[in-house]
Backbone as CSV, one residue per row, in Angstrom:
resi,resn,N_x,N_y,N_z,CA_x,CA_y,CA_z,C_x,C_y,C_z
1,UNK,-28.032,-43.440,-29.654,-27.327,-44.490,-30.353,-28.231,-45.680,-30.676
2,UNK,-29.458,-45.697,-30.181,-30.340,-46.830,-30.443,-30.619,-46.983,-31.927
3,UNK,-30.870,-45.847,-32.607,-31.164,-45.919,-34.039,-29.958,-46.438,-34.809
4,UNK,-28.749,-46.065,-34.369,-27.552,-46.559,-35.034,-27.404,-48.054,-34.823
5,UNK,-27.701,-48.544,-33.603,-27.625,-49.978,-33.321,-28.610,-50.759,-34.173
6,UNK,-29.821,-50.223,-34.337,-30.817,-50.884,-35.179,-30.351,-50.942,-36.625
7,UNK,-29.685,-49.871,-37.085,-29.181,-49.866,-38.459,-28.102,-50.926,-38.635
8,UNK,-27.217,-51.071,-37.636,-26.174,-52.086,-37.706,-26.780,-53.476,-37.781
9,UNK,-27.834,-53.735,-36.985,-28.514,-55.021,-37.054,-29.109,-55.259,-38.431
10,UNK,-29.656,-54.189,-39.032,-30.193,-54.315,-40.378,-29.104,-54.642,-41.389
11,UNK,-27.929,-54.027,-41.200,-26.786,-54.311,-42.074,-26.415,-55.779,-41.993
12,UNK,-26.314,-56.306,-40.768,-25.941,-57.700,-40.593,-26.978,-58.634,-41.193
13,UNK,-28.259,-58.298,-41.019,-29.316,-59.132,-41.574,-29.272,-59.144,-43.097
14,UNK,-29.044,-57.970,-43.683,-28.969,-57.878,-45.147,-27.789,-58.658,-45.688
15,UNK,-26.628,-58.520,-45.020,-25.437,-59.242,-45.457,-25.643,-60.742,-45.371
16,UNK,-26.281,-61.198,-44.275,-26.558,-62.625,-44.123,-27.464,-63.129,-45.226
17,UNK,-28.462,-62.321,-45.602,-29.372,-62.707,-46.678,-28.645,-62.857,-48.000
18,UNK,-27.712,-61.936,-48.276,-26.946,-62.001,-49.521,-26.140,-63.282,-49.588
19,UNK,-25.473,-63.636,-48.489,-24.678,-64.845,-48.479,-25.551,-66.083,-48.594
20,UNK,-26.740,-66.037,-48.003,-27.653,-67.162,-48.088,-28.129,-67.363,-49.519
21,UNK,-28.385,-66.243,-50.228,-28.826,-66.347,-51.609,-27.745,-66.952,-52.492
22,UNK,-26.487,-66.647,-52.182,-25.399,-67.187,-52.970,-24.944,-68.548,-52.505
23,UNK,-25.580,-69.078,-51.439,-25.147,-70.335,-50.871,-25.440,-71.540,-51.722
24,UNK,-26.387,-71.442,-52.670,-26.759,-72.594,-53.475,-25.575,-73.106,-54.281
25,UNK,-24.790,-72.197,-54.887,-23.628,-72.626,-55.644,-22.329,-72.068,-55.052
26,UNK,-22.430,-71.398,-53.887,-21.269,-70.839,-53.186,-20.385,-70.030,-54.125
27,UNK,-21.001,-69.258,-54.994,-20.253,-68.498,-55.980,-20.678,-67.038,-55.908
28,UNK,-19.803,-66.192,-55.386,-20.077,-64.771,-55.304,-18.764,-64.026,-55.121
29,UNK,-18.807,-62.725,-55.213,-17.634,-61.871,-55.057,-17.827,-60.939,-53.874
30,UNK,-16.736,-60.717,-53.157,-16.726,-59.786,-52.032,-15.867,-58.581,-52.404
31,UNK,-16.346,-57.376,-52.087,-15.657,-56.135,-52.422,-15.304,-55.383,-51.136
32,UNK,-14.052,-54.939,-51.045,-13.616,-54.049,-49.978,-13.179,-52.740,-50.643
33,UNK,-13.925,-51.688,-50.391,-13.670,-50.401,-51.045,-13.345,-49.332,-50.005
34,UNK,-12.348,-48.536,-50.298,-11.972,-47.453,-49.401,-11.521,-46.256,-50.229
35,UNK,-11.999,-45.063,-49.874,-11.621,-43.897,-50.649,-12.166,-42.606,-50.073
36,UNK,-12.199,-41.585,-50.912,-12.655,-40.252,-50.527,-13.826,-39.828,-51.391
37,UNK,-14.702,-39.020,-50.818,-15.782,-38.405,-51.591,-15.844,-36.921,-51.258
38,UNK,-16.277,-36.135,-52.236,-16.342,-34.683,-52.117,-17.770,-34.254,-52.429
39,UNK,-18.393,-33.555,-51.498,-19.813,-33.245,-51.603,-20.056,-31.744,-51.656
40,UNK,-20.793,-31.302,-52.660,-21.162,-29.888,-52.768,-22.486,-29.657,-52.029
41,UNK,-22.472,-29.988,-50.759,-23.663,-29.791,-49.922,-23.196,-29.448,-48.517
42,UNK,-23.630,-28.317,-48.004,-23.354,-27.977,-46.621,-24.474,-27.089,-46.092
43,UNK,-24.359,-26.726,-44.840,-25.401,-25.972,-44.151,-24.913,-24.539,-43.935
44,UNK,-25.353,-23.585,-44.747,-24.863,-22.201,-44.597,-25.285,-21.568,-43.274
45,UNK,-26.414,-22.001,-42.708,-26.874,-21.414,-41.442,-25.919,-21.752,-40.305
46,UNK,-25.557,-23.048,-40.165,-24.655,-23.414,-39.065,-23.271,-22.825,-39.306
47,UNK,-22.868,-22.660,-40.566,-21.574,-22.040,-40.849,-21.548,-20.586,-40.403
48,UNK,-22.641,-19.855,-40.648,-22.708,-18.457,-40.186,-22.669,-18.402,-38.667
49,UNK,-23.362,-19.339,-38.015,-23.377,-19.370,-36.550,-21.984,-19.668,-36.015
50,UNK,-21.301,-20.651,-36.582,-19.955,-20.998,-36.131,-19.000,-19.830,-36.304
51,UNK,-19.095,-19.146,-37.431,-18.222,-17.998,-37.686,-18.494,-16.872,-36.702
52,UNK,-19.769,-16.644,-36.380,-20.146,-15.579,-35.446,-19.523,-15.785,-34.077
53,UNK,-19.481,-17.047,-33.616,-18.981,-17.328,-32.268,-17.547,-17.834,-32.254
54,UNK,-16.836,-17.674,-33.374,-15.403,-17.923,-33.390,-14.982,-19.365,-33.571
55,UNK,-15.855,-20.213,-34.120,-15.504,-21.616,-34.355,-15.142,-21.835,-35.828
56,UNK,-14.302,-22.844,-36.110,-14.025,-23.177,-37.521,-15.303,-23.613,-38.220
57,UNK,-15.484,-23.196,-39.457,-16.686,-23.557,-40.201,-16.483,-24.848,-40.975
58,UNK,-17.597,-25.444,-41.373,-17.558,-26.627,-42.225,-16.989,-26.222,-43.582
59,UNK,-16.121,-27.051,-44.199,-15.545,-26.698,-45.507,-16.628,-26.494,-46.566
60,UNK,-16.308,-25.666,-47.558,-17.254,-25.416,-48.644,-17.584,-26.700,-49.403
61,UNK,-16.567,-27.551,-49.574,-16.767,-28.867,-50.193,-16.245,-29.905,-49.195
62,UNK,-17.101,-30.398,-48.290,-16.643,-31.349,-47.279,-16.077,-32.627,-47.903
63,UNK,-15.002,-33.136,-47.311,-14.361,-34.365,-47.757,-14.697,-35.486,-46.782
64,UNK,-15.177,-36.605,-47.309,-15.532,-37.760,-46.487,-14.560,-38.901,-46.736
65,UNK,-14.255,-39.645,-45.683,-13.499,-40.888,-45.792,-14.495,-42.039,-45.752
66,UNK,-14.435,-42.927,-46.755,-15.430,-43.981,-46.898,-14.806,-45.363,-46.745
67,UNK,-15.536,-46.245,-46.048,-15.176,-47.654,-45.941,-16.417,-48.464,-46.299
68,UNK,-16.254,-49.394,-47.237,-17.415,-50.105,-47.768,-17.137,-51.596,-47.908
69,UNK,-18.144,-52.394,-47.579,-18.141,-53.840,-47.800,-19.320,-54.162,-48.695
70,UNK,-19.085,-54.906,-49.777,-20.150,-55.219,-50.722,-20.038,-56.667,-51.183
71,UNK,-21.128,-57.196,-51.700,-21.171,-58.575,-52.189,-22.032,-58.647,-53.436
72,UNK,-21.629,-59.522,-54.376,-22.382,-59.732,-55.612,-22.423,-61.222,-55.935
73,UNK,-23.607,-61.850,-55.925,-23.714,-63.246,-56.367,-23.274,-63.369,-57.829
74,UNK,-22.604,-64.489,-58.166,-22.042,-64.651,-59.503,-23.118,-64.681,-60.583
75,UNK,-24.285,-65.219,-60.248,-25.349,-65.338,-61.252,-26.303,-64.154,-61.230
76,UNK,-25.873,-63.044,-60.675,-26.718,-61.857,-60.545,-25.958,-60.620,-61.009
77,UNK,-26.699,-59.577,-61.349,-26.107,-58.275,-61.662,-26.291,-57.281,-60.521
78,UNK,-26.805,-57.751,-59.370,-27.050,-56.873,-58.236,-25.862,-56.877,-57.281
79,UNK,-25.453,-55.671,-56.890,-24.404,-55.482,-55.895,-25.047,-54.922,-54.631
80,UNK,-24.803,-55.567,-53.482,-25.362,-55.142,-52.198,-24.226,-54.596,-51.342
81,UNK,-24.409,-53.395,-50.779,-23.296,-52.713,-50.125,-23.680,-52.144,-48.772
82,UNK,-22.672,-52.074,-47.891,-22.755,-51.428,-46.583,-21.608,-50.426,-46.513
83,UNK,-21.899,-49.170,-46.185,-20.853,-48.147,-46.190,-20.905,-47.291,-44.931
84,UNK,-19.725,-47.014,-44.397,-19.560,-46.058,-43.309,-18.758,-44.882,-43.851
85,UNK,-19.271,-43.673,-43.653,-18.630,-42.469,-44.178,-18.478,-41.455,-43.053
86,UNK,-17.303,-40.839,-42.946,-17.062,-39.881,-41.872,-16.455,-38.596,-42.408
87,UNK,-16.821,-37.485,-41.783,-16.224,-36.178,-42.044,-15.656,-35.662,-40.732
88,UNK,-14.404,-35.255,-40.771,-13.812,-34.604,-39.602,-12.952,-33.463,-40.106
89,UNK,-13.352,-32.246,-39.822,-12.674,-31.080,-40.380,-11.387,-30.733,-39.637
90,UNK,-11.132,-31.419,-38.526,-9.996,-31.033,-37.716,-10.335,-29.922,-36.749
91,UNK,-11.563,-29.428,-36.828,-12.013,-28.383,-35.919,-13.047,-28.934,-34.955
92,UNK,-14.198,-28.267,-34.870,-15.235,-28.667,-33.921,-16.373,-29.438,-34.563
93,UNK,-16.332,-29.557,-35.893,-17.436,-30.198,-36.605,-17.053,-31.605,-37.037
94,UNK,-17.924,-32.582,-36.763,-17.710,-33.949,-37.230,-19.046,-34.529,-37.673
95,UNK,-18.972,-35.493,-38.578,-20.184,-36.057,-39.163,-19.936,-37.509,-39.537
96,UNK,-21.007,-38.311,-39.541,-20.887,-39.691,-39.994,-22.154,-40.082,-40.740
97,UNK,-22.011,-41.101,-41.607,-23.147,-41.728,-42.270,-22.971,-43.239,-42.207
98,UNK,-24.052,-43.944,-41.969,-24.090,-45.403,-42.045,-25.174,-45.762,-43.050
99,UNK,-24.787,-46.397,-44.158,-25.680,-46.558,-45.301,-25.764,-48.000,-45.779
100,UNK,-26.944,-48.358,-46.279,-27.182,-49.618,-46.979,-27.577,-49.283,-48.410
101,UNK,-27.111,-50.099,-49.373,-27.461,-49.790,-50.749,-27.430,-50.995,-51.659
102,UNK,-27.971,-50.805,-52.842,-27.925,-51.827,-53.883,-27.759,-51.143,-55.231
103,UNK,-27.025,-51.805,-56.137,-26.723,-51.266,-57.457,-26.911,-52.359,-58.510
104,UNK,-27.316,-51.956,-59.691,-27.492,-52.885,-60.801,-26.369,-52.678,-61.818
105,UNK,-25.753,-53.772,-62.257,-24.637,-53.706,-63.199,-25.165,-53.700,-64.632
106,UNK,-25.149,-52.538,-65.278,-25.512,-52.455,-66.690,-24.398,-53.016,-67.569
107,UNK,-23.156,-52.926,-67.074,-22.013,-53.552,-67.732,-21.314,-54.424,-66.695
108,UNK,-21.149,-55.706,-66.998,-20.520,-56.633,-66.072,-19.462,-57.440,-66.812
109,UNK,-18.222,-57.053,-66.610,-17.072,-57.703,-67.240,-16.091,-58.057,-66.123
110,UNK,-15.297,-59.108,-66.274,-14.348,-59.475,-65.210,-13.442,-58.337,-64.754
111,UNK,-13.127,-57.401,-65.670,-12.217,-56.312,-65.315,-12.870,-54.938,-65.266
112,UNK,-14.145,-54.824,-65.671,-14.786,-53.519,-65.736,-16.283,-53.676,-65.480
113,UNK,-16.810,-52.809,-64.626,-18.238,-52.853,-64.315,-18.789,-51.441,-64.182
114,UNK,-20.022,-51.280,-64.627,-20.727,-50.002,-64.534,-22.057,-50.243,-63.823
115,UNK,-22.279,-49.521,-62.707,-23.460,-49.710,-61.869,-24.290,-48.438,-61.785
116,UNK,-25.575,-48.614,-61.536,-26.470,-47.511,-61.167,-27.360,-47.998,-60.035
117,UNK,-27.605,-47.120,-59.080,-28.424,-47.509,-57.934,-28.396,-46.435,-56.875
118,UNK,-28.356,-46.833,-55.604,-28.343,-45.839,-54.545,-28.223,-46.446,-53.175
119,UNK,-28.072,-45.558,-52.179,-27.929,-45.971,-50.788,-28.855,-45.127,-49.919
120,UNK,-29.206,-45.689,-48.781,-30.060,-44.983,-47.821,-29.583,-45.342,-46.422
121,UNK,-29.687,-44.382,-45.491,-29.242,-44.677,-44.139,-29.378,-43.501,-43.201
122,UNK,-28.531,-43.504,-42.190,-28.589,-42.531,-41.101,-27.400,-41.589,-41.177
123,UNK,-27.666,-40.292,-40.962,-26.614,-39.289,-40.883,-26.640,-38.640,-39.507
124,UNK,-25.465,-38.341,-38.972,-25.371,-37.655,-37.696,-24.287,-36.599,-37.723
125,UNK,-24.555,-35.431,-37.143,-23.588,-34.329,-37.074,-23.419,-33.892,-35.633
126,UNK,-22.172,-33.534,-35.274,-21.868,-33.056,-33.922,-20.978,-31.823,-34.022
127,UNK,-21.324,-30.790,-33.270,-20.481,-29.608,-33.137,-20.114,-29.471,-31.666
128,UNK,-18.836,-29.550,-31.356,-18.360,-29.407,-29.980,-18.212,-27.932,-29.642
129,UNK,-18.809,-27.511,-28.534,-18.805,-26.098,-28.137,-17.862,-25.910,-26.949
130,UNK,-16.582,-25.730,-27.264,-15.588,-25.557,-26.199,-15.095,-24.119,-26.100
131,UNK,-15.852,-23.190,-26.705,-15.476,-21.774,-26.655,-16.659,-20.914,-26.293
132,UNK,-16.841,-19.825,-27.009,-17.917,-18.885,-26.736,-19.272,-19.451,-27.151
133,UNK,-20.313,-19.197,-26.353,-21.674,-19.637,-26.675,-22.652,-18.524,-26.302
134,UNK,-23.844,-18.517,-26.900,-24.837,-17.483,-26.567,-25.310,-17.597,-25.117
135,UNK,-25.815,-16.503,-24.540,-26.327,-16.532,-23.162,-27.419,-17.587,-22.967
136,UNK,-28.263,-17.794,-23.973,-29.326,-18.791,-23.874,-28.759,-20.179,-23.598
137,UNK,-27.628,-20.502,-24.246,-27.010,-21.812,-24.053,-26.508,-21.965,-22.620
138,UNK,-25.915,-20.877,-22.097,-25.408,-20.914,-20.726,-26.536,-21.110,-19.724
139,UNK,-27.675,-20.489,-19.983,-28.823,-20.651,-19.089,-29.342,-22.088,-19.118
140,UNK,-29.417,-22.673,-20.308,-29.916,-24.039,-20.439,-28.981,-25.047,-19.774
141,UNK,-27.682,-24.733,-19.729,-26.690,-25.671,-19.193,-26.155,-25.232,-17.838
142,UNK,-26.892,-24.377,-17.133,-26.392,-23.796,-15.880,-26.008,-24.857,-14.855
143,UNK,-26.724,-25.978,-14.800,-26.464,-27.003,-13.779,-25.635,-28.167,-14.308
144,UNK,-25.024,-27.983,-15.496,-24.237,-29.071,-16.095,-22.852,-28.538,-16.458
145,UNK,-21.821,-28.932,-15.725,-20.476,-28.405,-15.980,-19.791,-29.028,-17.200
146,UNK,-20.326,-30.094,-17.759,-19.672,-30.757,-18.893,-19.666,-29.861,-20.125
147,UNK,-18.695,-30.056,-21.032,-18.653,-29.286,-22.285,-19.927,-29.496,-23.106
148,UNK,-20.410,-28.422,-23.706,-21.642,-28.487,-24.487,-21.375,-28.941,-25.914
149,UNK,-22.447,-29.391,-26.577,-22.354,-29.806,-27.975,-23.709,-29.621,-28.633
150,UNK,-23.696,-29.390,-29.927,-24.899,-29.403,-30.753,-24.903,-30.703,-31.549
151,UNK,-26.076,-31.345,-31.628,-26.159,-32.604,-32.364,-27.463,-32.669,-33.146
152,UNK,-27.403,-33.307,-34.332,-28.601,-33.548,-35.114,-28.440,-34.867,-35.862
153,UNK,-29.562,-35.441,-36.266,-29.562,-36.675,-37.048,-30.637,-36.578,-38.121
154,UNK,-30.549,-37.479,-39.104,-31.558,-37.472,-40.140,-31.321,-38.546,-41.180
155,UNK,-32.261,-38.630,-42.099,-32.210,-39.599,-43.187,-31.276,-39.109,-44.281
156,UNK,-30.465,-40.024,-44.818,-29.541,-39.696,-45.900,-29.830,-40.580,-47.106
157,UNK,-29.882,-39.972,-48.293,-30.079,-40.689,-49.548,-28.922,-40.369,-50.481
158,UNK,-28.440,-41.406,-51.225,-27.330,-41.204,-52.152,-27.572,-41.986,-53.447
159,UNK,-28.439,-41.524,-54.352,-28.555,-42.165,-55.667,-27.354,-41.791,-56.529
160,UNK,-26.954,-42.711,-57.431,-25.819,-42.372,-58.282,-25.362,-43.519,-59.157
161,UNK,-24.244,-43.298,-59.843,-23.633,-44.299,-60.710,-22.214,-44.562,-60.222
162,UNK,-21.684,-45.775,-60.574,-20.346,-46.145,-60.135,-19.638,-46.949,-61.209
163,UNK,-18.317,-46.767,-61.291,-17.473,-47.510,-62.220,-16.394,-48.239,-61.431
164,UNK,-16.116,-49.492,-61.810,-15.041,-50.271,-61.209,-14.125,-50.787,-62.319
165,UNK,-12.815,-50.670,-62.103,-11.827,-51.158,-63.065,-10.761,-51.933,-62.305
166,UNK,-10.507,-53.174,-62.729,-9.565,-54.058,-62.056,-8.446,-54.477,-63.014
167,UNK,-7.348,-53.725,-63.056,-6.241,-54.084,-63.944,-5.318,-55.167,-63.395
168,UNK,-5.367,-55.425,-62.089,-4.461,-56.390,-61.457,-5.250,-57.623,-61.035
169,UNK,-4.831,-58.810,-61.502,-5.469,-60.078,-61.155,-4.412,-60.995,-60.549
170,UNK,-4.648,-61.446,-59.337,-3.767,-62.408,-58.679,-4.635,-63.556,-58.183
171,UNK,-4.736,-64.590,-59.011,-5.609,-65.723,-58.720,-7.047,-65.229,-58.529
172,UNK,-7.619,-65.433,-57.336,-9.011,-65.039,-57.111,-9.150,-63.612,-56.605
173,UNK,-8.026,-62.907,-56.460,-8.043,-61.545,-55.920,-7.777,-60.549,-57.043
174,UNK,-8.562,-59.478,-57.066,-8.381,-58.402,-58.034,-8.204,-57.081,-57.295
175,UNK,-7.299,-56.261,-57.813,-7.038,-54.938,-57.246,-7.335,-53.897,-58.311
176,UNK,-8.100,-52.871,-57.920,-8.455,-51.871,-58.911,-8.864,-50.551,-58.312
177,UNK,-9.529,-49.764,-59.134,-9.983,-48.436,-58.768,-11.491,-48.333,-58.970
178,UNK,-12.104,-47.432,-58.221,-13.516,-47.146,-58.455,-13.732,-45.642,-58.471
179,UNK,-14.785,-45.237,-59.139,-15.189,-43.840,-59.154,-16.703,-43.753,-59.162
180,UNK,-17.234,-42.698,-58.592,-18.683,-42.560,-58.514,-19.138,-41.126,-58.665
181,UNK,-20.352,-40.969,-59.145,-20.983,-39.664,-59.262,-22.421,-39.809,-58.794
182,UNK,-22.821,-38.982,-57.848,-24.170,-39.096,-57.308,-24.712,-37.766,-56.835
183,UNK,-25.832,-37.851,-56.132,-26.494,-36.663,-55.594,-26.891,-36.956,-54.157
184,UNK,-26.299,-36.232,-53.225,-26.581,-36.435,-51.802,-27.792,-35.631,-51.366
185,UNK,-28.685,-36.289,-50.632,-29.851,-35.629,-50.055,-29.885,-35.992,-48.569
186,UNK,-29.720,-35.008,-47.700,-29.690,-35.226,-46.262,-30.843,-34.476,-45.606
187,UNK,-31.779,-35.243,-45.058,-32.933,-34.647,-44.371,-32.602,-34.537,-42.885
188,UNK,-31.946,-33.454,-42.514,-31.474,-33.290,-41.144,-32.606,-32.907,-40.197
189,UNK,-32.476,-33.341,-38.962,-33.375,-32.868,-37.906,-32.860,-31.519,-37.404
190,UNK,-33.602,-30.906,-36.511,-33.151,-29.642,-35.931,-32.040,-29.907,-34.919
191,UNK,-31.092,-28.974,-34.820,-30.009,-29.110,-33.861,-30.548,-29.139,-32.431
192,UNK,-29.978,-30.013,-31.610,-30.294,-30.083,-30.182,-29.039,-29.714,-29.398
193,UNK,-29.240,-28.928,-28.343,-28.136,-28.590,-27.452,-28.085,-29.625,-26.329
194,UNK,-26.877,-30.049,-25.980,-26.736,-31.018,-24.902,-25.284,-31.196,-24.519
195,UNK,-25.001,-32.322,-23.895,-23.639,-32.627,-23.470,-23.481,-34.151,-23.429
196,UNK,-22.246,-34.602,-23.424,-21.960,-36.035,-23.344,-21.567,-36.376,-21.914
197,UNK,-22.363,-37.227,-21.286,-22.128,-37.577,-19.886,-21.030,-38.631,-19.775
198,UNK,-20.313,-38.589,-18.656,-19.202,-39.502,-18.422,-19.699,-40.771,-17.740
199,UNK,-20.444,-41.609,-18.485,-20.933,-42.875,-17.954,-19.881,-43.958,-18.162
200,UNK,-19.552,-44.658,-17.073,-18.570,-45.745,-17.121,-17.219,-45.265,-17.664
201,UNK,-16.887,-44.011,-17.409,-15.591,-43.492,-17.817,-15.490,-43.106,-19.275
202,UNK,-16.607,-43.109,-19.996,-16.591,-42.751,-21.412,-17.665,-41.706,-21.695
203,UNK,-17.279,-40.670,-22.437,-18.233,-39.630,-22.817,-18.977,-40.083,-24.076
204,UNK,-19.914,-40.999,-23.883,-20.569,-41.607,-25.040,-22.089,-41.451,-25.037
205,UNK,-22.651,-40.850,-23.997,-24.105,-40.730,-23.897,-24.502,-39.260,-23.980
206,UNK,-25.216,-38.913,-25.029,-25.634,-37.533,-25.232,-26.892,-37.249,-24.417
207,UNK,-26.841,-36.200,-23.646,-27.979,-35.766,-22.832,-28.497,-34.449,-23.406
208,UNK,-29.661,-34.483,-24.020,-30.218,-33.295,-24.625,-30.779,-32.319,-23.609
209,UNK,-30.569,-31.020,-23.856,-31.090,-29.968,-22.991,-32.211,-29.181,-23.652
210,UNK,-32.373,-29.353,-24.967,-33.425,-28.630,-25.663,-32.973,-28.188,-27.041
211,UNK,-33.896,-27.527,-27.751,-33.626,-27.037,-29.099,-33.516,-25.515,-29.048
212,UNK,-32.297,-25.000,-29.189,-32.100,-23.545,-29.082,-32.889,-22.784,-30.144
213,UNK,-33.333,-21.587,-29.788,-34.143,-20.772,-30.694,-33.336,-20.241,-31.869
214,UNK,-31.992,-20.179,-31.741,-31.182,-19.624,-32.823,-30.732,-20.684,-33.828
215,UNK,-31.234,-21.900,-33.690,-30.914,-22.964,-34.639,-32.169,-23.375,-35.397
216,UNK,-31.985,-23.814,-36.614,-33.114,-24.206,-37.441,-32.805,-25.495,-38.188
217,UNK,-33.846,-26.122,-38.690,-33.688,-27.352,-39.453,-33.322,-27.008,-40.894
218,UNK,-32.219,-27.582,-41.373,-31.746,-27.336,-42.734,-31.433,-28.673,-43.395
219,UNK,-32.079,-28.961,-44.508,-31.748,-30.138,-45.294,-30.704,-29.751,-46.336
220,UNK,-29.828,-30.678,-46.657,-28.697,-30.393,-47.539,-28.792,-31.221,-48.816
221,UNK,-28.481,-30.588,-49.943,-28.522,-31.239,-51.249,-27.272,-30.858,-52.014
222,UNK,-26.722,-31.781,-52.789,-25.569,-31.431,-53.595,-24.974,-32.610,-54.330
223,UNK,-24.243,-32.300,-55.401,-23.552,-33.320,-56.188,-22.387,-33.882,-55.372
224,UNK,-22.170,-35.187,-55.505,-21.088,-35.857,-54.794,-20.293,-36.712,-55.777
225,UNK,-18.981,-36.624,-55.718,-18.149,-37.486,-56.534,-17.109,-38.147,-55.635
226,UNK,-16.739,-39.373,-55.974,-15.872,-40.161,-55.106,-14.895,-40.985,-55.928
227,UNK,-13.816,-41.401,-55.279,-12.820,-42.253,-55.906,-12.051,-42.982,-54.822
228,UNK,-11.430,-44.107,-55.205,-10.676,-44.865,-54.221,-10.207,-46.197,-54.754
229,UNK,-9.716,-47.036,-53.841,-9.218,-48.360,-54.160,-10.279,-49.415,-53.885
230,UNK,-10.235,-50.493,-54.663,-11.191,-51.577,-54.491,-10.460,-52.912,-54.573
231,UNK,-10.724,-53.770,-53.568,-10.247,-55.146,-53.577,-11.450,-56.059,-53.830
232,UNK,-11.315,-56.934,-54.818,-12.389,-57.861,-55.144,-11.882,-59.285,-54.978
233,UNK,-12.605,-60.099,-54.192,-12.250,-61.487,-53.963,-13.360,-62.358,-54.540
234,UNK,-13.023,-63.180,-55.510,-13.986,-64.070,-56.153,-13.994,-65.413,-55.443
235,UNK,-15.101,-65.717,-54.779,-15.222,-66.964,-54.014,-16.003,-67.985,-54.820
236,UNK,-15.449,-69.140,-55.019,-16.083,-70.191,-55.805,-16.044,-71.508,-55.041
């Protein structure tokens, strides 16, 4: 979790810088965006492994839930964003992304904006192993009674374009829709076998046992499209 904590600190530092830049005339807009994205990128190797040992596989087109905070100085065309994205299939596979990004507004109108840019950050995947596992896994975890898990992390890139439309205006608040089209690139590390230890009553610390021979490093690429609601607050 250290790398995630460092990323959060970077997010806070970037956000503070944006507000400082807009502090001269105290004129900027804040965006709260929430929606879904659909990505044509998955790992066929881990899906074959999950199917072999009786676990639910990752969906062919994984669906992510996104929460985003963004800011744009009034005298600028740059939008600075922080996004948290999660995938939970309802089975044993879960994933998250924590991203920082910036976009340039080629079209900037009070009710309509068109951006191009990208995001970069950290991706993490977890597979909970509460059923059948290979003999090698049992040998590696012989002295650890806790439930096993596979975990990996890596760099995530999301270049793309975005559209915002705000048909509802209530004083300084605008309500609208957004849509995006991009290309996801996830440079995953190799899966590690381990378990989550019960420190201080919470299973929050991953203890690695090694890198199983039947797992390999797979990077994922694919088109991603997203849509959702956007709240824009104009601060003057």
